[in-house]
N, CA, C and O atoms as a Tinker XYZ file with bonds, in Angstrom:
   476  protein
     1  N     72.835000  145.898000   53.145000    73     2
     2  CA    72.361000  146.590000   51.972000    64     1     3
     3  C     72.417000  148.091000   52.222000    63     2     4     5
     4  O     72.486000  148.535000   53.368000    81     3
     5  N     72.388000  148.849000   51.168000    73     3     6
     6  CA    72.443000  150.298000   51.314000    64     5     7
     7  C     71.049000  150.878000   51.496000    63     6     8     9
     8  O     70.112000  150.145000   51.812000    81     7
     9  N     70.897000  152.187000   51.301000    73     7    10
    10  CA    69.645000  152.859000   51.590000    64     9    11
    11  C     68.536000  152.575000   50.578000    63    10    12    13
    12  O     67.381000  152.916000   50.834000    81    11
    13  N     68.849000  151.968000   49.449000    73    11    14
    14  CA    67.815000  151.604000   48.487000    64    13    15
    15  C     66.890000  150.571000   49.141000    63    14    16    17
    16  O     67.344000  149.702000   49.886000    81    15
    17  N     65.598000  150.678000   48.854000    73    15    18
    18  CA    64.659000  149.768000   49.510000    64    17    19
    19  C     64.845000  148.332000   49.001000    63    18    20    21
    20  O     65.314000  148.099000   47.887000    81    19
    21  N     64.466000  147.399000   49.845000    73    19    22
    22  CA    64.553000  145.977000   49.491000    64    21    23
    23  C     63.801000  145.710000   48.190000    63    22    24    25
    24  O     64.319000  145.033000   47.301000    81    23
    25  N     62.582000  146.238000   48.075000    73    23    26
    26  CA    61.756000  145.975000   46.890000    64    25    27
    27  C     62.398000  146.553000   45.634000    63    26    28    29
    28  O     62.409000  145.901000   44.589000    81    27
    29  N     62.932000  147.766000   45.724000    73    27    30
    30  CA    63.596000  148.364000   44.566000    64    29    31
    31  C     64.828000  147.560000   44.163000    63    30    32    33
    32  O     65.092000  147.363000   42.977000    81    31
    33  N     65.573000  147.103000   45.154000    73    31    34
    34  CA    66.772000  146.324000   44.875000    64    33    35
    35  C     66.434000  144.971000   44.256000    63    34    36    37
    36  O     67.062000  144.568000   43.277000    81    35
    37  N     65.464000  144.277000   44.805000    73    35    38
    38  CA    65.087000  142.960000   44.291000    64    37    39
    39  C     64.502000  143.077000   42.885000    63    38    40    41
    40  O     64.712000  142.196000   42.051000    81    39
    41  N     63.776000  144.151000   42.621000    73    39    42
    42  CA    63.204000  144.340000   41.281000    64    41    43
    43  C     64.266000  144.488000   40.197000    63    42    44    45
    44  O     63.971000  144.292000   39.018000    81    43
    45  N     65.482000  144.826000   40.572000    73    43    46
    46  CA    66.540000  144.969000   39.564000    64    45    47
    47  C     67.103000  143.623000   39.128000    63    46    48    49
    48  O     67.936000  143.561000   38.224000    81    47
    49  N     66.654000  142.544000   39.767000    73    47    50
    50  CA    67.151000  141.205000   39.448000    64    49    51
    51  C     66.039000  140.319000   38.926000    63    50    52    53
    52  O     64.868000  140.511000   39.255000    81    51
    53  N     66.413000  139.351000   38.111000    73    51    54
    54  CA    65.436000  138.386000   37.610000    64    53    55
    55  C     64.981000  137.482000   38.747000    63    54    56    57
    56  O     65.734000  137.212000   39.683000    81    55
    57  N     63.750000  137.023000   38.655000    73    55    58
    58  CA    63.233000  136.066000   39.636000    64    57    59
    59  C     63.862000  134.705000   39.404000    63    58    60    61
    60  O     64.227000  134.383000   38.273000    81    59
    61  N     63.995000  133.904000   40.440000    73    59    62
    62  CA    64.478000  132.537000   40.240000    64    61    63
    63  C     63.496000  131.783000   39.345000    63    62    64    65
    64  O     62.282000  131.964000   39.443000    81    63
    65  N     64.026000  130.955000   38.492000    73    63    66
    66  CA    63.177000  130.144000   37.614000    64    65    67
    67  C     62.674000  128.920000   38.376000    63    66    68    69
    68  O     63.097000  128.661000   39.502000    81    67
    69  N     61.774000  128.180000   37.755000    73    67    70
    70  CA    61.293000  126.942000   38.364000    64    69    71
    71  C     62.464000  125.994000   38.605000    63    70    72    73
    72  O     62.517000  125.328000   39.639000    81    71
    73  N     63.399000  125.926000   37.663000    73    71    74
    74  CA    64.588000  125.076000   37.842000    64    73    75
    75  C     65.432000  125.545000   39.034000    63    74    76    77
    76  O     65.944000  124.724000   39.795000    81    75
    77  N     65.574000  126.864000   39.192000    73    75    78
    78  CA    66.312000  127.398000   40.348000    64    77    79
    79  C     65.626000  126.998000   41.654000    63    78    80    81
    80  O     66.285000  126.610000   42.619000    81    79
    81  N     64.316000  127.096000   41.672000    73    79    82
    82  CA    63.556000  126.727000   42.871000    64    81    83
    83  C     63.704000  125.236000   43.152000    63    82    84    85
    84  O     63.894000  124.833000   44.299000    81    83
    85  N     63.619000  124.421000   42.108000    73    83    86
    86  CA    63.796000  122.968000   42.277000    64    85    87
    87  C     65.184000  122.642000   42.812000    63    86    88    89
    88  O     65.328000  121.790000   43.690000    81    87
    89  N     66.225000  123.326000   42.280000    73    87    90
    90  CA    67.583000  123.106000   42.771000    64    89    91
    91  C     67.706000  123.495000   44.246000    63    90    92    93
    92  O     68.343000  122.794000   45.032000    81    91
    93  N     67.086000  124.623000   44.608000    73    91    94
    94  CA    67.121000  125.056000   45.998000    64    93    95
    95  C     66.433000  124.034000   46.908000    63    94    96    97
    96  O     66.943000  123.719000   47.982000    81    95
    97  N     65.295000  123.526000   46.489000    73    95    98
    98  CA    64.575000  122.528000   47.289000    64    97    99
    99  C     65.434000  121.290000   47.477000    63    98   100   101
   100  O     65.508000  120.748000   48.580000    81    99
   101  N     66.085000  120.834000   46.408000    73    99   102
   102  CA    66.964000  119.658000   46.529000    64   101   103
   103  C     68.133000  119.951000   47.466000    63   102   104   105
   104  O     68.496000  119.111000   48.290000    81   103
   105  N     68.720000  121.136000   47.342000    73   103   106
   106  CA    69.828000  121.522000   48.216000    64   105   107
   107  C     69.366000  121.556000   49.671000    63   106   108   109
   108  O     70.038000  121.016000   50.550000    81   107
   109  N     68.236000  122.181000   49.921000    73   107   110
   110  CA    67.708000  122.278000   51.276000    64   109   111
   111  C     67.362000  120.888000   51.822000    63   110   112   113
   112  O     67.678000  120.572000   52.969000    81   111
   113  N     66.718000  120.068000   51.004000    73   111   114
   114  CA    66.316000  118.723000   51.436000    64   113   115
   115  C     67.522000  117.839000   51.720000    63   114   116   117
   116  O     67.434000  116.918000   52.532000    81   115
   117  N     68.639000  118.106000   51.066000    73   115   118
   118  CA    69.838000  117.291000   51.271000    64   117   119
   119  C     70.773000  117.856000   52.331000    63   118   120   121
   120  O     71.816000  117.268000   52.619000    81   119
   121  N     70.404000  118.997000   52.914000    73   119   122
   122  CA    71.195000  119.567000   54.000000    64   121   123
   123  C     70.882000  118.731000   55.244000    63   122   124   125
   124  O     69.768000  118.778000   55.766000    81   123
   125  N     71.847000  117.987000   55.702000    73   123   126
   126  CA    71.591000  116.991000   56.740000    64   125   127
   127  C     71.378000  117.574000   58.130000    63   126   128   129
   128  O     71.338000  116.828000   59.108000    81   127
   129  N     71.241000  118.886000   58.234000    73   127   130
   130  CA    70.981000  119.425000   59.567000    64   129   131
   131  C     69.578000  119.994000   59.720000    63   130   132   133
   132  O     69.106000  120.149000   60.847000    81   131
   133  N     68.898000  120.309000   58.623000    73   131   134
   134  CA    67.600000  120.973000   58.776000    64   133   135
   135  C     66.604000  120.120000   59.530000    63   134   136   137
   136  O     65.855000  120.642000   60.355000    81   135
   137  N     66.570000  118.832000   59.274000    73   135   138
   138  CA    65.565000  118.005000   59.951000    64   137   139
   139  C     65.906000  117.819000   61.429000    63   138   140   141
   140  O     65.013000  117.588000   62.244000    81   139
   141  N     67.165000  117.915000   61.774000    73   139   142
   142  CA    67.526000  117.873000   63.195000    64   141   143
   143  C     67.045000  119.142000   63.884000    63   142   144   145
   144  O     66.623000  119.102000   65.040000    81   143
   145  N     67.106000  120.267000   63.180000    73   143   146
   146  CA    66.653000  121.528000   63.742000    64   145   147
   147  C     65.146000  121.525000   63.969000    63   146   148   149
   148  O     64.647000  122.267000   64.815000    81   147
   149  N     64.422000  120.706000   63.229000    73   147   150
   150  CA    62.976000  120.606000   63.399000    64   149   151
   151  C     62.592000  119.400000   64.249000    63   150   152   153
   152  O     61.440000  118.968000   64.219000    81   151
   153  N     63.526000  118.859000   64.994000    73   151   154
   154  CA    63.220000  117.707000   65.838000    64   153   155
   155  C     62.326000  118.114000   66.996000    63   154   156   157
   156  O     62.166000  119.302000   67.276000    81   155
   157  N     61.750000  117.140000   67.661000    73   155   158
   158  CA    60.877000  117.428000   68.800000    64   157   159
   159  C     61.628000  118.165000   69.900000    63   158   160   161
   160  O     61.034000  118.956000   70.632000    81   159
   161  N     62.923000  117.915000   70.021000    73   159   162
   162  CA    63.711000  118.517000   71.100000    64   161   163
   163  C     64.091000  119.969000   70.806000    63   162   164   165
   164  O     64.410000  120.710000   71.736000    81   163
   165  N     64.065000  120.395000   69.539000    73   163   166
   166  CA    64.539000  121.740000   69.183000    64   165   167
   167  C     63.534000  122.407000   68.256000    63   166   168   169
   168  O     63.544000  122.179000   67.046000    81   167
   169  N     62.688000  123.212000   68.817000    73   167   170
   170  CA    61.726000  123.928000   67.992000    64   169   171
   171  C     62.424000  125.084000   67.299000    63   170   172   173
   172  O     63.418000  125.611000   67.798000    81   171
   173  N     61.906000  125.466000   66.169000    73   171   174
   174  CA    62.500000  126.582000   65.449000    64   173   175
   175  C     61.599000  127.029000   64.324000    63   174   176   177
   176  O     60.626000  126.354000   63.989000    81   175
   177  N     61.920000  128.159000   63.743000    73   175   178
   178  CA    61.166000  128.711000   62.625000    64   177   179
   179  C     62.138000  129.007000   61.500000    63   178   180   181
   180  O     63.183000  129.620000   61.721000    81   179
   181  N     61.798000  128.574000   60.288000    73   179   182
   182  CA    62.587000  128.898000   59.106000    64   181   183
   183  C     61.971000  130.108000   58.427000    63   182   184   185
   184  O     60.749000  130.222000   58.333000    81   183
   185  N     62.831000  131.023000   57.947000    73   183   186
   186  CA    62.402000  132.161000   57.151000    64   185   187
   187  C     63.078000  132.047000   55.787000    63   186   188   189
   188  O     64.306000  132.019000   55.702000    81   187
   189  N     62.287000  131.981000   54.729000    73   187   190
   190  CA    62.784000  131.906000   53.357000    64   189   191
   191  C     62.551000  133.255000   52.696000    63   190   192   193
   192  O     61.510000  133.877000   52.907000    81   191
   193  N     63.525000  133.721000   51.888000    73   191   194
   194  CA    63.423000  135.038000   51.277000    64   193   195
   195  C     64.359000  135.105000   50.074000    63   194   196   197
   196  O     65.198000  134.227000   49.876000    81   195
   197  N     64.203000  136.157000   49.276000    73   195   198
   198  CA    65.080000  136.401000   48.124000    64   197   199
   199  C     66.134000  137.423000   48.489000    63   198   200   201
   200  O     65.866000  138.380000   49.215000    81   199
   201  N     67.329000  137.212000   47.982000    73   199   202
   202  CA    68.421000  138.162000   48.149000    64   201   203
   203  C     69.059000  138.445000   46.793000    63   202   204   205
   204  O     68.997000  137.607000   45.893000    81   203
   205  N     69.667000  139.608000   46.641000    73   203   206
   206  CA    70.447000  139.855000   45.426000    64   205   207
   207  C     71.575000  138.833000   45.328000    63   206   208   209
   208  O     72.038000  138.333000   46.354000    81   207
   209  N     72.018000  138.518000   44.135000    73   207   210
   210  CA    73.095000  137.534000   43.994000    64   209   211
   211  C     74.391000  138.037000   44.626000    63   210   212   213
   212  O     74.664000  139.237000   44.625000    81   211
   213  N     75.185000  137.114000   45.163000    73   211   214
   214  CA    76.445000  137.524000   45.795000    64   213   215
   215  C     77.486000  138.034000   44.800000    63   214   216   217
   216  O     78.366000  138.812000   45.169000    81   215
   217  N     77.391000  137.604000   43.551000    73   215   218
   218  CA    78.316000  138.042000   42.506000    64   217   219
   219  C     77.593000  139.075000   41.656000    63   218   220   221
   220  O     76.550000  138.781000   41.073000    81   219
   221  N     78.133000  140.268000   41.584000    73   219   222
   222  CA    77.422000  141.374000   40.937000    64   221   223
   223  C     77.122000  141.127000   39.458000    63   222   224   225
   224  O     76.156000  141.685000   38.937000    81   223
   225  N     77.909000  140.319000   38.775000    73   223   226
   226  CA    77.630000  140.083000   37.352000    64   225   227
   227  C     76.435000  139.153000   37.152000    63   226   228   229
   228  O     75.856000  139.121000   36.067000    81   227
   229  N     76.057000  138.391000   38.195000    73   227   230
   230  CA    74.854000  137.571000   38.111000    64   229   231
   231  C     73.649000  138.488000   38.208000    63   230   232   233
   232  O     73.683000  139.499000   38.910000    81   231
   233  N     72.594000  138.137000   37.508000    73   231   234
   234  CA    71.421000  139.004000   37.513000    64   233   235
   235  C     70.208000  138.353000   38.161000    63   234   236   237
   236  O     69.140000  138.963000   38.209000    81   235
   237  N     70.347000  137.138000   38.656000    73   235   238
   238  CA    69.207000  136.424000   39.194000    64   237   239
   239  C     69.230000  136.453000   40.715000    63   238   240   241
   240  O     70.244000  136.132000   41.335000    81   239
   241  N     68.093000  136.843000   41.320000    73   239   242
   242  CA    67.979000  136.825000   42.779000    64   241   243
   243  C     68.117000  135.385000   43.267000    63   242   244   245
   244  O     67.758000  134.446000   42.557000    81   243
   245  N     68.630000  135.221000   44.464000    73   243   246
   246  CA    68.808000  133.871000   45.006000    64   245   247
   247  C     67.843000  133.647000   46.177000    63   246   248   249
   248  O     67.465000  134.581000   46.885000    81   247
   249  N     67.466000  132.403000   46.350000    73   247   250
   250  CA    66.613000  132.025000   47.473000    64   249   251
   251  C     67.525000  131.723000   48.651000    63   250   252   253
   252  O     68.515000  131.004000   48.508000    81   251
   253  N     67.201000  132.258000   49.785000    73   251   254
   254  CA    67.996000  132.021000   50.979000    64   253   255
   255  C     67.066000  131.671000   52.127000    63   254   256   257
   256  O     65.853000  131.860000   52.031000    81   255
   257  N     67.632000  131.163000   53.208000    73   255   258
   258  CA    66.828000  130.873000   54.388000    64   257   259
   259  C     67.689000  130.990000   55.634000    63   258   260   261
   260  O     68.916000  130.926000   55.573000    81   259
   261  N     67.025000  131.162000   56.748000    73   259   262
   262  CA    67.691000  131.172000   58.037000    64   261   263
   263  C     66.739000  130.524000   59.029000    63   262   264   265
   264  O     65.520000  130.591000   58.873000    81   263
   265  N     67.300000  129.906000   60.034000    73   263   266
   266  CA    66.521000  129.252000   61.080000    64   265   267
   267  C     66.550000  130.139000   62.317000    63   266   268   269
   268  O     67.622000  130.572000   62.740000    81   267
   269  N     65.402000  130.413000   62.894000    73   267   270
   270  CA    65.350000  131.377000   63.996000    64   269   271
   271  C     66.119000  130.925000   65.224000    63   270   272   273
   272  O     66.523000  131.760000   66.034000    81   271
   273  N     66.329000  129.644000   65.381000    73   271   274
   274  CA    67.081000  129.160000   66.531000    64   273   275
   275  C     68.582000  129.184000   66.256000    63   274   276   277
   276  O     69.364000  128.613000   67.016000    81   275
   277  N     68.988000  129.849000   65.163000    73   275   278
   278  CA    70.415000  129.974000   64.859000    64   277   279
   279  C     70.946000  131.334000   65.297000    63   278   280   281
   280  O     72.014000  131.753000   64.853000    81   279
   281  N     70.213000  132.021000   66.158000    73   279   282
   282  CA    70.727000  133.268000   66.721000    64   281   283
   283  C     72.009000  132.965000   67.481000    63   282   284   285
   284  O     72.266000  131.818000   67.847000    81   283
   285  N     72.806000  133.988000   67.714000    73   283   286
   286  CA    74.124000  133.754000   68.297000    64   285   287
   287  C     74.066000  133.142000   69.687000    63   286   288   289
   288  O     74.989000  132.426000   70.075000    81   287
   289  N     73.013000  133.400000   70.442000    73   287   290
   290  CA    72.866000  132.777000   71.756000    64   289   291
   291  C     71.599000  131.946000   71.747000    63   290   292   293
   292  O     70.675000  132.216000   70.980000    81   291
   293  N     71.559000  130.952000   72.588000    73   291   294
   294  CA    70.397000  130.076000   72.639000    64   293   295
   295  C     69.133000  130.872000   72.950000    63   294   296   297
   296  O     69.095000  131.612000   73.933000    81   295
   297  N     68.107000  130.726000   72.129000    73   295   298
   298  CA    66.903000  131.528000   72.307000    64   297   299
   299  C     66.226000  131.265000   73.635000    63   298   300   301
   300  O     65.650000  132.182000   74.219000    81   299
   301  N     66.278000  130.047000   74.125000    73   299   302
   302  CA    65.575000  129.757000   75.365000    64   301   303
   303  C     66.253000  130.407000   76.570000    63   302   304   305
   304  O     65.631000  130.537000   77.625000    81   303
   305  N     67.499000  130.811000   76.435000    73   303   306
   306  CA    68.186000  131.525000   77.506000    64   305   307
   307  C     67.939000  133.032000   77.424000    63   306   308   309
   308  O     67.998000  133.728000   78.438000    81   307
   309  N     67.666000  133.533000   76.229000    73   307   310
   310  CA    67.566000  134.975000   76.036000    64   309   311
   311  C     66.165000  135.483000   75.719000    63   310   312   313
   312  O     65.904000  136.679000   75.845000    81   311
   313  N     65.276000  134.612000   75.318000    73   311   314
   314  CA    63.938000  135.017000   74.926000    64   313   315
   315  C     62.922000  134.170000   75.681000    63   314   316   317
   316  O     63.038000  132.946000   75.743000    81   315
   317  N     61.937000  134.832000   76.248000    73   315   318
   318  CA    60.956000  134.134000   77.073000    64   317   319
   319  C     60.055000  133.240000   76.233000    63   318   320   321
   320  O     59.594000  132.199000   76.702000    81   319
   321  N     59.806000  133.641000   74.996000    73   319   322
   322  CA    58.882000  132.873000   74.160000    64   321   323
   323  C     59.462000  132.665000   72.763000    63   322   324   325
   324  O     60.413000  133.325000   72.343000    81   323
   325  N     58.847000  131.726000   72.074000    73   323   326
   326  CA    59.203000  131.452000   70.679000    64   325   327
   327  C     58.955000  132.698000   69.814000    63   326   328   329
   328  O     59.729000  132.992000   68.903000    81   327
   329  N     57.872000  133.421000   70.109000    73   327   330
   330  CA    57.545000  134.618000   69.345000    64   329   331
   331  C     58.624000  135.693000   69.522000    63   330   332   333
   332  O     58.949000  136.406000   68.573000    81   331
   333  N     59.175000  135.810000   70.723000    73   331   334
   334  CA    60.260000  136.773000   70.948000    64   333   335
   335  C     61.497000  136.380000   70.148000    63   334   336   337
   336  O     62.164000  137.239000   69.572000    81   335
   337  N     61.801000  135.097000   70.110000    73   335   338
   338  CA    62.961000  134.628000   69.349000    64   337   339
   339  C     62.758000  134.894000   67.860000    63   338   340   341
   340  O     63.660000  135.384000   67.181000    81   339
   341  N     61.550000  134.562000   67.353000    73   339   342
   342  CA    61.272000  134.807000   65.936000    64   341   343
   343  C     61.340000  136.299000   65.620000    63   342   344   345
   344  O     61.856000  136.695000   64.575000    81   343
   345  N     60.815000  137.124000   66.530000    73   343   346
   346  CA    60.880000  138.569000   66.338000    64   345   347
   347  C     62.308000  139.074000   66.298000    63   346   348   349
   348  O     62.642000  139.957000   65.508000    81   347
   349  N     63.157000  138.507000   67.160000    73   347   350
   350  CA    64.572000  138.907000   67.168000    64   349   351
   351  C     65.244000  138.532000   65.851000    63   350   352   353
   352  O     66.051000  139.301000   65.329000    81   351
   353  N     64.919000  137.357000   65.310000    73   351   354
   354  CA    65.495000  136.958000   64.021000    64   353   355
   355  C     65.008000  137.879000   62.914000    63   354   356   357
   356  O     65.790000  138.274000   62.050000    81   355
   357  N     63.727000  138.224000   62.931000    73   355   358
   358  CA    63.205000  139.131000   61.904000    64   357   359
   359  C     63.865000  140.513000   62.014000    63   358   360   361
   360  O     64.212000  141.123000   61.003000    81   359
   361  N     64.031000  140.989000   63.230000    73   359   362
   362  CA    64.725000  142.270000   63.430000    64   361   363
   363  C     66.152000  142.205000   62.898000    63   362   364   365
   364  O     66.639000  143.152000   62.280000    81   363
   365  N     66.812000  141.080000   63.142000    73   363   366
   366  CA    68.184000  140.882000   62.681000    64   365   367
   367  C     68.250000  140.897000   61.153000    63   366   368   369
   368  O     69.122000  141.544000   60.572000    81   367
   369  N     67.330000  140.185000   60.507000    73   367   370
   370  CA    67.316000  140.143000   59.044000    64   369   371
   371  C     66.955000  141.510000   58.451000    63   370   372   373
   372  O     67.456000  141.882000   57.390000    81   371
   373  N     66.090000  142.249000   59.135000    73   371   374
   374  CA    65.759000  143.585000   58.652000    64   373   375
   375  C     66.976000  144.503000   58.739000    63   374   376   377
   376  O     67.281000  145.234000   57.796000    81   375
   377  N     67.668000  144.459000   59.880000    73   375   378
   378  CA    68.825000  145.352000   60.036000    64   377   379
   379  C     69.991000  144.924000   59.144000    63   378   380   381
   380  O     70.752000  145.770000   58.674000    81   379
   381  N     70.135000  143.623000   58.908000    73   379   382
   382  CA    71.255000  143.132000   58.107000    64   381   383
   383  C     71.012000  143.263000   56.612000    63   382   384   385
   384  O     71.911000  143.649000   55.866000    81   383
   385  N     69.785000  142.939000   56.166000    73   383   386
   386  CA    69.492000  142.913000   54.725000    64   385   387
   387  C     68.343000  143.820000   54.307000    63   386   388   389
   388  O     67.992000  143.855000   53.127000    81   387
   389  N     67.747000  144.555000   55.246000    73   387   390
   390  CA    66.586000  145.419000   54.972000    64   389   391
   391  C     65.390000  144.636000   54.443000    63   390   392   393
   392  O     64.582000  145.178000   53.688000    81   391
   393  N     65.268000  143.375000   54.828000    73   391   394
   394  CA    64.144000  142.560000   54.380000    64   393   395
   395  C     62.928000  142.911000   55.230000    63   394   396   397
   396  O     62.959000  142.742000   56.448000    81   395
   397  N     61.858000  143.396000   54.607000    73   395   398
   398  CA    60.678000  143.778000   55.375000    64   397   399
   399  C     60.062000  142.580000   56.104000    63   398   400   401
   400  O     60.109000  141.448000   55.621000    81   399
   401  N     59.496000  142.852000   57.253000    73   399   402
   402  CA    58.919000  141.775000   58.065000    64   401   403
   403  C     57.777000  141.068000   57.341000    63   402   404   405
   404  O     57.574000  139.870000   57.535000    81   403
   405  N     57.029000  141.794000   56.507000    73   403   406
   406  CA    55.933000  141.133000   55.786000    64   405   407
   407  C     56.459000  140.075000   54.812000    63   406   408   409
   408  O     55.797000  139.063000   54.579000    81   407
   409  N     57.645000  140.306000   54.246000    73   407   410
   410  CA    58.262000  139.298000   53.372000    64   409   411
   411  C     58.663000  138.080000   54.203000    63   410   412   413
   412  O     58.458000  136.941000   53.782000    81   411
   413  N     59.231000  138.321000   55.371000    73   411   414
   414  CA    59.640000  137.219000   56.237000    64   413   415
   415  C     58.432000  136.440000   56.740000    63   414   416   417
   416  O     58.512000  135.222000   56.898000    81   415
   417  N     57.323000  137.110000   56.993000    73   415   418
   418  CA    56.102000  136.422000   57.434000    64   417   419
   419  C     55.581000  135.502000   56.334000    63   418   420   421
   420  O     55.122000  134.394000   56.611000    81   419
   421  N     55.654000  135.963000   55.089000    73   419   422
   422  CA    55.189000  135.144000   53.966000    64   421   423
   423  C     56.025000  133.874000   53.860000    63   422   424   425
   424  O     55.498000  132.800000   53.572000    81   423
   425  N     57.340000  134.003000   54.094000    73   423   426
   426  CA    58.244000  132.869000   53.947000    64   425   427
   427  C     58.485000  132.102000   55.233000    63   426   428   429
   428  O     59.469000  131.370000   55.337000    81   427
   429  N     57.607000  132.252000   56.215000    73   427   430
   430  CA    57.809000  131.652000   57.534000    64   429   431
   431  C     57.229000  130.238000   57.581000    63   430   432   433
   432  O     56.063000  130.018000   57.252000    81   431
   433  N     58.072000  129.280000   57.999000    73   431   434
   434  CA    57.611000  127.896000   58.167000    64   433   435
   435  C     58.037000  127.412000   59.541000    63   434   436   437
   436  O     59.222000  127.402000   59.877000    81   435
   437  N     57.063000  127.018000   60.318000    73   435   438
   438  CA    57.329000  126.452000   61.637000    64   437   439
   439  C     57.071000  124.958000   61.579000    63   438   440   441
   440  O     56.292000  124.488000   60.749000    81   439
   441  N     57.713000  124.227000   62.443000    73   439   442
   442  CA    57.549000  122.774000   62.460000    64   441   443
   443  C     56.086000  122.394000   62.563000    63   442   444   445
   444  O     55.604000  121.567000   61.787000    81   443
   445  N     55.374000  122.983000   63.505000    73   443   446
   446  CA    53.987000  122.588000   63.703000    64   445   447
   447  C     53.097000  122.994000   62.533000    63   446   448   449
   448  O     52.001000  122.457000   62.372000    81   447
   449  N     53.565000  123.951000   61.705000    73   447   450
   450  CA    52.803000  124.396000   60.555000    64   449   451
   451  C     53.156000  123.649000   59.282000    63   450   452   453
   452  O     52.471000  123.788000   58.268000    81   451
   453  N     54.211000  122.864000   59.325000    73   451   454
   454  CA    54.705000  122.255000   58.089000    64   453   455
   455  C     54.391000  120.781000   58.032000    63   454   456   457
   456  O     53.981000  120.163000   59.015000    81   455
   457  N     54.597000  120.237000   56.846000    73   455   458
   458  CA    54.465000  118.804000   56.634000    64   457   459
   459  C     55.825000  118.141000   56.530000    63   458   460   461
   460  O     55.930000  117.000000   56.080000    81   459
   461  N     56.883000  118.859000   56.951000    73   459   462
   462  CA    58.221000  118.305000   56.897000    64   461   463
   463  C     58.315000  117.170000   57.892000    63   462   464   465
   464  O     57.837000  117.293000   59.020000    81   463
   465  N     58.921000  116.074000   57.492000    73   463   466
   466  CA    59.012000  114.931000   58.399000    64   465   467
   467  C     60.348000  114.929000   59.121000    63   466   468   469
   468  O     61.346000  115.432000   58.606000    81   467
   469  N     60.356000  114.363000   60.309000    73   467   470
   470  CA    61.603000  114.174000   61.055000    64   469   471
   471  C     62.292000  112.920000   60.546000    63   470   472   473
   472  O     61.640000  111.960000   60.134000    81   471
   473  N     63.605000  112.941000   60.578000    73   471   474
   474  CA    64.382000  111.768000   60.162000    64   473   475
   475  C     65.187000  111.287000   61.329000    63   474   476
   476  O     65.920000  110.305000   61.211000    81   475
């Protein structure tokens, strides 16, 4: 993103509707890898956030997510703790999309904090 603040940029777009949110939930729930990422063997943190639409003629912000264990190198080799890995992902999202850390904290879901079931 450019020098315009995240909040100013997001305010220029419509919020996702309830139908958009429902579609996103169905898409996320049907992604056959998310539950593997939350398995007992692989801990991780999901960060959910809004982004401007990829197509400039669209006016609705989109819901996006990233998993903290999807950093380019394995977090357990590069980060001493889960908190360091999550911090690195937040730093990455801030530098890449200017998403403030408080927004990422609001959208943060960890396995132990969620009611998501393993499959």
